[in-house]
GUBAFI-575172 format. One record per atom (N, C-alpha, C, O, CB): residue number from 0; residue in one letter; atom name; x, y, z. Coordinates in steps of 0.001 Angstrom, whole numbers, plus 500000, padded with zeros to 6 digits. Glycine has a CB too. Example, Ala and Ser with C-alpha at 12.3 -4.5 7.8 and 13.67 -1.06 7.14 Angstrom:
% GUBAFI-575172
  seq  type  atom       X       Y       Z
    0     a     N  513190  494310  507800
    0     a    CA  512300  495500  507800
    0     a     C  513200  496700  507800
    0     a     O  514236  496681  508465
    0     a    CB  511308  495527  509046
    1     s     N  512850  497750  507080
    1     s    CA  513670  498940  507140
    1     s     C  512900  500030  507870
    1     s     O  513409  501138  508039
    1     s    CB  514084  499402  505725
END
This chain:
% GUBAFI-575172
  seq  type  atom       X       Y       Z
    0     m     N  892677  711375  162435
    0     m    CA  892072  710776  163596
    0     m     C  892968  709628  164056
    0     m     O  893472  708864  163233
    0     m    CB  890628  710288  163290
    1     a     N  893160  709510  165331
    1     a    CA  894020  708477  165893
    1     a     C  893321  707119  165866
    1     a     O  892113  707014  166077
    1     a    CB  894425  708840  167328
    2     d     N  894113  706092  165602
    2     d    CA  893604  704731  165640
    2     d     C  893659  704248  167082
    2     d     O  894737  704154  167669
    2     d    CB  894418  703791  164695
    3     l     N  892527  703949  167637
    3     l    CA  892444  703538  169040
    3     l     C  892267  702035  169207
    3     l     O  891862  701570  170272
    3     l    CB  891304  704255  169716
    4     t     N  892571  701272  168156
    4     t    CA  892402  699824  168208
    4     t     C  893195  699211  169352
    4     t     O  892668  698381  170093
    4     t    CB  892824  699196  166889
    5     a     N  894463  699610  169508
    5     a    CA  895302  699055  170576
    5     a     C  894738  699427  171947
    5     a     O  894750  698604  172862
    5     a    CB  896760  699559  170441
    6     a     N  894248  700647  172097
    6     a    CA  893665  701064  173382
    6     a     C  892419  700250  173688
    6     a     O  892169  699905  174843
    6     a    CB  893325  702569  173368
    7     e     N  891644  699944  172670
    7     e    CA  890456  699112  172880
    7     e     C  890858  697704  173302
    7     e     O  890324  697158  174268
    7     e    CB  889597  699059  171602
    8     r     N  891808  697121  172566
    8     r    CA  892232  695750  172817
    8     r     C  892962  695603  174159
    8     r     O  892678  694692  174936
    8     r    CB  893128  695274  171687
    9     e     N  893900  696510  174414
    9     e    CA  894763  696345  175584
    9     e     C  894199  696956  176869
    9     e     O  894506  696488  177966
    9     e    CB  896098  696952  175301
   10     l     N  893394  697977  176738
   10     l    CA  892911  698686  177920
   10     l     C  891392  698639  178092
   10     l     O  890861  699069  179116
   10     l    CB  893354  700113  177859
   11     g     N  890698  698111  177077
   11     g    CA  889248  698074  177150
   11     g     C  888605  699430  176894
   11     g     O  887462  699662  177289
   11     g    CB  888824  697562  178490
   12     y     N  889336  700328  176234
   12     y    CA  888817  701666  175962
   12     y     C  887564  701595  175112
   12     y     O  887480  700823  174157
   12     y    CB  889874  702522  175267
   13     r     N  886599  702409  175477
   13     r    CA  885370  702574  174691
   13     r     C  885093  704069  174576
   13     r     O  885031  704763  175590
   13     r    CB  884147  701814  175351
   14     p     N  884926  704573  173353
   14     p    CA  884643  706002  173196
   14     p     C  883312  706373  173830
   14     p     O  882366  705585  173817
   14     p    CB  884639  706385  171717
   15     v     N  883244  707575  174386
   15     v    CA  882006  708031  175026
   15     v     C  881082  708726  174042
   15     v     O  879927  709003  174366
   15     v    CB  882323  708969  176178
   16     t     N  881574  709009  172853
   16     t    CA  880770  709670  171832
   16     t     C  881321  709288  170467
   16     t     O  882422  708749  170358
   16     t    CB  880769  711220  172024
   17     t     N  880552  709567  169437
   17     t    CA  881040  709355  168084
   17     t     C  881679  710643  167580
   17     t     O  881469  711720  168139
   17     t    CB  879894  708899  167142
   18     y     N  882455  710515  166526
   18     y    CA  883058  711705  165938
   18     y     C  881964  712674  165497
   18     y     O  882061  713877  165743
   18     y    CB  883967  711328  164742
   19     r     N  880948  712165  164862
   19     r    CA  879853  713012  164366
   19     r     C  879193  713789  165500
   19     r     O  878951  714989  165370
   19     r    CB  878804  712158  163641
   20     e     N  878902  713118  166602
   20     e    CA  878271  713788  167746
   20     e     C  879189  714833  168360
   20     e     O  878757  715942  168675
   20     e    CB  877873  712767  168806
   21     a     N  880462  714473  168528
   21     a    CA  881420  715399  169130
   21     a     C  881628  716622  168237
   21     a     O  881696  717748  168730
   21     a    CB  882765  714692  169384
   22     a     N  881727  716404  166933
   22     a    CA  881919  717525  166014
   22     a     C  880704  718451  166036
   22     a     O  880853  719673  166045
   22     a    CB  882175  717012  164582
   23     a     N  879512  717876  166045
   23     a    CA  878293  718691  166071
   23     a     C  878225  719528  167340
   23     a     O  877864  720704  167292
   23     a    CB  877047  717800  165962
   24     e     N  878572  718925  168483
   24     e    CA  878562  719669  169744
   24     e     C  879606  720784  169738
   24     e     O  879352  721881  170237
   24     e    CB  878813  718720  170923
   25     t     N  880767  720504  169178
   25     t    CA  881834  721508  169123
   25     t     C  881441  722675  168234
   25     t     O  881652  723832  168598
   25     t    CB  883135  720881  168617
   26     v     N  880876  722384  167080
   26     v    CA  880445  723442  166164
   26     v     C  879337  724281  166804
   26     v     O  879338  725505  166678
   26     v    CB  879956  722837  164825
   27     a     N  878406  723638  167480
   27     a    CA  877332  724382  168142
   27     a     C  877906  725291  169228
   27     a     O  877488  726441  169357
   27     a    CB  876291  723414  168748
   28     w     N  878855  724783  170003
   28     w    CA  879480  725594  171048
   28     w     C  880186  726793  170436
   28     w     O  880033  727916  170915
   28     w    CB  880473  724755  171870
   29     l     N  880960  726559  169377
   29     l    CA  881665  727662  168713
   29     l     C  880676  728699  168190
   29     l     O  880859  729899  168391
   29     l    CB  882535  727130  167557
   30     r     N  879633  728229  167521
   30     r    CA  878623  729140  166970
   30     r     C  878000  729981  168076
   30     r     O  877874  731198  167934
   30     r    CB  877529  728351  166223
   31     d     N  877614  729350  169165
   31     d    CA  876956  730057  170255
   31     d     C  877867  731060  170950
   31     d     O  877394  732086  171437
   31     d    CB  876439  729070  171258
   32     h     N  879154  730782  171002
   32     h    CA  880080  731641  171730
   32     h     C  880680  732776  170903
   32     h     O  881201  733742  171461
   32     h    CB  881176  730815  172280
   33     v     N  880611  732666  169593
   33     v    CA  881242  733719  168788
   33     v     C  880255  734475  167904
   33     v     O  880661  735400  167201
   33     v    CB  882320  733120  167925
   34     e     N  878988  734118  167917
   34     e    CA  878057  734732  166979
   34     e     C  877860  736237  167190
   34     e     O  877525  736946  166240
   34     e    CB  876736  734046  167079
   35     k     N  878058  736731  168392
   35     k    CA  877846  738155  168643
   35     k     C  879155  738925  168809
   35     k     O  879146  740124  169088
   35     k    CB  876994  738334  169878
   36     t     N  880260  738241  168639
   36     t    CA  881576  738884  168740
   36     t     C  882440  738395  167588
   36     t     O  881998  737583  166776
   36     t    CB  882259  738578  170118
   37     h     N  883644  738879  167519
   37     h    CA  884552  738458  166473
   37     h     C  885249  737174  166901
   37     h     O  885756  737083  168019
   37     h    CB  885579  739564  166156
   38     w     N  885275  736190  166023
   38     w    CA  885825  734881  166367
   38     w     C  887264  734950  166860
   38     w     O  887670  734136  167690
   38     w    CB  885750  733970  165176
   39     q     N  888046  735916  166358
   39     q    CA  889460  736001  166746
   39     q     C  889633  736291  168234
   39     q     O  890654  735937  168824
   39     q    CB  890161  737078  165932
   40     q     N  888651  736924  168832
   40     q    CA  888686  737207  170269
   40     q     C  888661  735904  171077
   40     q     O  889308  735800  172119
   40     q    CB  887495  738110  170672
   41     h     N  887920  734928  170594
   41     h    CA  887749  733669  171308
   41     h     C  888781  732615  170926
   41     h     O  889063  731700  171700
   41     h    CB  886376  733132  171058
   42     l     N  889339  732749  169734
   42     l    CA  890288  731761  169236
   42     l     C  891588  732442  168802
   42     l     O  891940  732403  167623
   42     l    CB  889677  730968  168062
   43     p     N  892298  733061  169738
   43     p    CA  893479  733838  169368
   43     p     C  894607  733015  168749
   43     p     O  895337  733518  167895
   43     p    CB  893999  734541  170569
   44     q     N  894756  731772  169162
   44     q    CA  895809  730955  168565
   44     q     C  895494  730649  167105
   44     q     O  896393  730638  166264
   44     q    CB  895989  729652  169354
   45     m     N  894234  730402  166802
   45     m    CA  893839  730171  165422
   45     m     C  893961  731467  164617
   45     m     O  894373  731443  163457
   45     m    CB  892398  729623  165356
   46     a     N  893608  732583  165226
   46     a    CA  893707  733874  164558
   46     a     C  895155  734184  164191
   46     a     O  895412  734813  163164
   46     a    CB  893136  734983  165450
   47     a     N  896099  733749  165017
   47     a    CA  897512  733993  164736
   47     a     C  897972  733262  163476
   47     a     O  898968  733648  162865
   47     a    CB  898364  733564  165924
   48     l     N  897262  732223  163088
   48     l    CA  897608  731460  161885
   48     l     C  896833  731913  160658
   48     l     O  897017  731364  159571
   48     l    CB  897360  729992  162118
   49     r     N  895981  732896  160816
   49     r    CA  895106  733338  159718
   49     r     C  895863  733673  158450
   49     r     O  895366  733435  157350
   49     r    CB  894312  734537  160145
   50     h     N  897061  734224  158591
   50     h    CA  897845  734600  157412
   50     h     C  898204  733391  156546
   50     h     O  898606  733556  155394
   50     h    CB  899117  735317  157842
   51     m     N  898065  732188  157083
   51     m    CA  898417  730983  156339
   51     m     C  897283  730495  155428
   51     m     O  897489  729603  154605
   51     m    CB  898803  729884  157307
   52     f     N  896098  731072  155575
   52     f    CA  894940  730603  154835
   52     f     C  894267  731756  154103
   52     f     O  894145  732859  154637
   52     f    CB  893950  729918  155773
   53     d     N  893838  731494  152894
   53     d    CA  893181  732520  152087
   53     d     C  891669  732372  152241
   53     d     O  890995  731835  151362
   53     d    CB  893603  732411  150584
   54     y     N  891150  732851  153359
   54     y    CA  889728  732701  153652
   54     y     C  888855  733496  152685
   54     y     O  887737  733081  152380
   54     y    CB  889443  733136  155077
   55     e     N  889342  734610  152210
   55     e    CA  888546  735397  151266
   55     e     C  888311  734616  149985
   55     e     O  887208  734633  149440
   55     e    CB  889237  736732  150953
   56     a     N  889343  733931  149498
   56     a    CA  889184  733113  148291
   56     a     C  888231  731951  148554
   56     a     O  887424  731601  147692
   56     a    CB  890553  732582  147811
   57     e     N  888319  731363  149722
   57     e    CA  887425  730267  150081
   57     e     C  885985  730761  150162
   57     e     O  885076  730095  149666
   57     e    CB  887850  729636  151419
   58     d     N  885767  731914  150777
   58     d    CA  884414  732478  150862
   58     d     C  883860  732775  149483
   58     d     O  882683  732528  149218
   58     d    CB  884413  733755  151709
   59     t     N  884695  733302  148604
   59     t    CA  884273  733589  147232
   59     t     C  883855  732315  146533
   59     t     O  882806  732276  145889
   59     t    CB  885395  734278  146446
   60     l     N  884663  731269  146650
   60     l    CA  884335  729991  146034
   60     l     C  883033  729430  146576
   60     l     O  882206  728944  145805
   60     l    CB  885458  728998  146252
   61     l     N  882836  729484  147866
   61     l    CA  881609  728957  148457
   61     l     C  880387  729740  147993
   61     l     O  879329  729157  147755
   61     l    CB  881701  728985  149978
   62     r     N  880525  731056  147866
   62     r    CA  879404  731857  147347
   62     r     C  879077  731438  145916
   62     r     O  877906  731314  145557
   62     r    CB  879739  733375  147399
   63     q     N  880095  731222  145107
   63     q    CA  879892  730816  143708
   63     q     C  879228  729445  143640
   63     q     O  878330  729231  142825
   63     q    CB  881237  730792  142946
   64     l     N  879656  728532  144476
   64     l    CA  879075  727184  144469
   64     l     C  877633  727197  144946
   64     l     O  876841  726352  144530
   64     l    CB  879900  726245  145343
   65     a     N  877282  728130  145802
   65     a    CA  875919  728198  146338
   65     a     C  874917  728765  145338
   65     a     O  873708  728627  145527
   65     a    CB  875904  729038  147595
   66     q     N  875398  729388  144301
   66     q    CA  874484  730007  143313
   66     q     C  873899  728985  142374
   66     q     O  873117  729335  141490
   66     q    CB  875209  731074  142505
END
């Protein structure tokens, strides 16, 4: 996350939302837009990087932790 202290001091910048609020809105938007289709259709740039992450191993770990 970028430090906006200088922008606040020098320009009077004030954030319009908190990180928590913005993240929640973003996750809700993503959920609503991809729940009936495949996520790669909506996020092709992220899908192009899929080979860099072992999502199957992560899903397995999360299932194990949930038990």
